[in-house]
N, C-alpha and C positions, 0 to 999 in steps of 0.2 A: 201639754206644749211646752216646747223646746225654742230659745230665742238664742240663737247664735249670731254672736257678733265678731268679727274677725279683721284681718286687713282691707276686706273687700264693701266692709260699711262703711257707707254714703250717706250721712246724715241727714235730713230735714228737720228743723226745731218748730215745731208749732207755735204761736205765739212768743215768737223770739224777741219782739220788741217789747215787752212786756219786763216789770222785774225779777220775775219769775224766772221765766224763759232767756232772759238775757244774765241773769248772774248762772244757771247751768251751765246756759251754752260755752260759755268763757272758763265753766271748770271743764266741764268736757274738754272741748279744745287743749285748753295746758295738758290734759291728759294725755291728749294721743290720740281723743277720736278726729275723724275726717269730717268733720261742720263744714257741709258743703253749700248750703239754704237755707234762710230760715225762711214763714212765712206767717204773714199778717195783713190779713183784708185792709187795703188801701191805702197800701205802705209802700206797694213796692216799687224799685226803683231804689231804697235806699242801702246803706251798706253800713255792715255792725261789725263788730270786733275787727275792726280796721279793711276786711278783705270779704265776706261774706253778706254776699248779693239778698237781698230781703223783696219777695213774691206776694204778689197777692191770691194765688193758688200755690192748694199743692202738685198741682196737673201742672204749671208751668216750672215749678221746680224742679221736678222729676224729668222732663223734658229739655230743660236748661242746664241745669246742673248734674243731669245724673243720680241724682236722690236714691237711694232704695230702702230704706231704712226713716222712719218716724217717731219722734216721740213729742207727747206734746203737755205746751203749759199753758193754758186758756180758761180763762175766769169758769165755772161752774158751768151756768147757764149756756153756755155756748160748748161746753165737751162733743155734748152727743155730734153736733156738725161735726165738729172738728174729726172727731172718730170716723165717722161716713166718710167724710173727706178722704183721710189716709187710707 
């Protein structure tokens, strides 16, 4: 499987409001990755990293922010659901 990331990549970070998701999202944004949205169920409407909107679902993030790539930082018991949602 090839993973291609380029200038057109628009990233959604699942679990962005958690410790690991927030840390890595900030690092990716500082490196130049277009972090366009985060997903944390129940926390939709927040903004993180000064301007990144948080949505309740990946579907909302894709529709509203145009995300086309996902990275997952959720607790292990929730990982399968996060993978299936993305």
